[in-house]
Structure formats: C-alpha cells, structure tokens
N, C-alpha and C positions, 0 to 999 in steps of 0.2 A: 504494500500500500504506500509506503514512504517513497518507493521508486516512482510509482505512477503519479503521486502528488508532485514530486520534483519535476517529472516530465511535463506535467500540466503547467507548472509555474514557468518552466523554461519556454514552453510553447507560447505562453502569453507575452513573453519578452522577445518573441520572434527569433527562436533558436535557429542557428544556421541550418540549411537544408541537409548538408552531409551528416550533421549530428542527429537530426531527426531520423534520417534513413538508418543510421547505425543503431539507434535505439529501437526502431521497429524490427530490425534484423535480430537483435538480441532477444526481444520479446517473442518472436516467432520461434527462435531456437529453444527457448524455455518451454513453449507450448508443445513442440514436437517431442522434446525429451520427456515431458510429462506423459504424453500419449504412449510412447514406447515403454515407459516404466509400468504403466497400467496394464498394457498388453502382456508384458513378461510376468507380472504378478498373477494374471489370470491363467497363464499357461503353466505356472509352477504347480506341481502336484502337492496335495496336502501330505503332511508327514504320515508315513505308514505306521500302523499300530500293530504290535506283535500280539498274536493270540496265544494264550497259555493253555497247555495241557498239564494239569497238576496230578501227580501220582502220589497216593498215600498207600503204603504197603509195608511189608516186612522183608525178611531176608530173601524171599523169592524174587523180589524186585530190586535187589542191591548187588546182583552178580556175586553172591556169596560163594567163596571157595574157587572162583575162576577169575581170569583177568577181567578187569572192569569193562574194557571196551567190547567184551564178548557177551555181556549181559543183554537180555531182551530189550531192556529200556534203551540202552545205548544203540542197539541195532535199529530200534524204532526212531531214534533221533536222526540217524543217518538217512533212513527212508523218508522221514518227514521233511528234512532239509531239501531233498530233491523234488518230492511230490507237492509239498505245501510250504514253500520258503517263508511264508508269513507267520508260521507257527513255531512255538518254542516249548520244550519239555522242561518242567520243574519237578524233579524227583525228590520227594520228601520221605521216601521209604527208609525205615530203620530196622536193622536186624533185631529180632526179638520183639518187635512192636506188637502190641495187642490192640484190639478195637477200643478198649477203654483208654489206653494211653494216647492213641491217635485222636480220640474224640476231644480230649482236653485242649489240644493245640489247634484243632481243626478250624474253628471260626476265625481265629486270628490269622491263620494261613490263607483262608479264603479272602479275607479283607486285604491282606498284603498283596496277593498275586492276582486276584480278580480273574480266575480261570474261566475259559469258555467250555472246557471239558475237564471233568474230574474222574480219574480212574481209581476205584477203591479195591484194593487187593488185600483185605484183612480178614482175620478170623482164624487162620490156621494155628497160630500160637495159643489163642483162646481155647480152641478145641483140644489141642495137645495137653493143656492144663486142666481140662475138664470143667471149664467155666460154664455155668448154666446157659443153655442156648437162648433163653429169653433175654439175658443180659447182653449177649453178643448181638442179638437182633436189634435190641433197643439202641445200642451204640451206633451200629451201622445205619439204622433208620434215621437217627438224628443227623448224621453226616449227609445222608441223601437229601433230607429236607432242607438243610442249610444250603446245599449246593443248588437245589432247584429254586430256592428263594432268590438267588442272584442270577437265575436263568442259565445256569451251567448244565450242560448235558452230562449225565452220569453213566459211567460204564462200571458195572459190578463184575468182579472176577469171583465166580463161585468156587468154593472149596469143598473137599471131602476128607474124611478121616479113614485111617486104616481099619480093617474089620475087627482088630483086637480091642477096639474101644467099645464093642458091644453093639448089636443092631439097634437098640432103642436110642442110645445117645447119638450114634453115627447117623441114623436116619433123620433124627430131629435136627442135627447140625446141617446136613445136606439140604433139608427142606426149608430151612430159614432163608436161604438165598432165593429159592423159588418164590417164597412168600413175598420177599422184598421186591423182587422183580414185578410180580403181579400187582401188589398193592400200590406201587409207585410208578408203574409204567416206565421202567428204565430199561436200557439195553444191557445185556449181560452175556457171559459165557458160562454155561452150567457148571463145568468143572475145569478149572484152569490147568490142572496137572494131568487130566485123563489122557490126552494124546501121548504122554510119555510112557504110559503103561502098555502101549501096543508094541513096543520094541525094547528088548533088554539093553542094559548098559547106559541108560539115559539118566540115571541117578548117581550121585556121588556115593562114597562108601558109607555115609551116614544113613542112606536110604531115604532121605528127605529132600535134599537140595539137588536141583537139576545140574547136569554137566554142561559144559560149553556147547557140546553138540546138540543138546536139547533146546537151547535158547531160541533158535529160529522157529521151532515147533510151538513154543510158548507164544511167540510174537504173532504167528499167522492169524489165529482167531481174533486177537486183540486189534491187529491192524485193520481187519475187515470192519470191526465195530467203530474204530476211530474214523475211518473213511465215511462210514454211515453217519456218525455224529457231525462231522464237518459239513457234509453235503446236505444235511437235513436241518440246517438252521443254527449250528453252533457258532458260525462266523457272522451271523446277522446282528 
C-alpha cells in the first residue's frame, strides 16, 4: 500500500514517463510471480499420512528363538512395503505376554499410534497357565471394543491348546475366539498354528514356538486378512 501511495503522489507531480513505465513493469512482475506461486501451491500434493498396523501379541509374534528378520511380522513388513508403501507395522508383541497384561497398556497404545488395523494374537500364555476362559475372553473383548471405537479394523488370531489340557478346558478356550468373532463381526483366522501341524519339523525343540521355516506359513492367512482389511475401508 505504501508503494502505491508513493506512486500516486509521484504521478500527481508529473513523474517522468520512463519512471512511470519502470514502475508499471515492476508491478506486472509482482502480479505474474504471485500467479505462479499460487499455481505451484495448488499443484503440490498434501503431505502423505502413514497408516499403522498395530500388532499386540506374545512370543509367537516376536520371532522367538530364530533370527529377527525371519519372523512372520518382519516378512509381513517387507511385503507391505512393496504392496502398500503407505502402511507401517508397529509390533508391540512381548514374549510371555498375557491378555491381561496387554489389556493394561492397550488404550494408551491405541491413543499413541492411532492404528487403522489392529492384529490381536493373544491368549496362548493364558491358556498354558490355565487362566479361566471367561477372563481371557473379557480381556480380548475389551481390546476389540476399544479398537472398533476408533474405527480400526480388527484381525483376531485364534489359538488352540494341546489335548493334554483336557477336552473341557481346551474346547472352551478354542470356542472363545469363535464367540468373539461372531459377537463383534471381526475378521479372524480360526487357528493361527494349525497349518504347522500338517508337516513335521515346523516347531522348535520346545514344541511350542515355530521354526524359521514355519514363518511364511504363519504369514499366509494373516496376509490375506490384512489385504481384506485394507481394501474394505481401513484406509478410508
């Protein structure tokens, strides 16, 4: 505004023609520069937002007893970086974790990472300790509800127990995952470890933790569910 007032005052005093032309050229240059700046701003893409897949699990999701890069979660990260580069995995799994232990931290973790997809792979350690199935179910249910409250897609990894735990407890344990799936309309894999029972040598010496060779077999059904979650609204 000061520039234009000065220009007006000078015009009143009959500014020399060459100075008037020079001032007009300067004004035109400013206008053109402003137009280009506006066009470039319109062309610039908005900053990309990373979508988070949050995993809460136990030693089955921590590459226990094998090189870290060979675990199914790490294999998933590699596939995801190629197929869905806008997505990132946050693995919060802890060896020995129970559903009760995970539940205590869960809401804070949701708030921190704001995931679009939550994979819950818990309950195995609860079952091995003989924790009442109603308690396990309650813990998992609260995590599912919290996830759905922020519109995250939930993937539940079903677990089973060895037959030596007795048919009553083993069946109740297995069925709690089915109940959660039906009650909350979530996607799941009925038995995370079952594919490994079809071929010998896929468990480590402890008979509980999968070998490195088994990890791609663990990933296969989970990968299918992840693609389904992403393509049916998780990224919206």
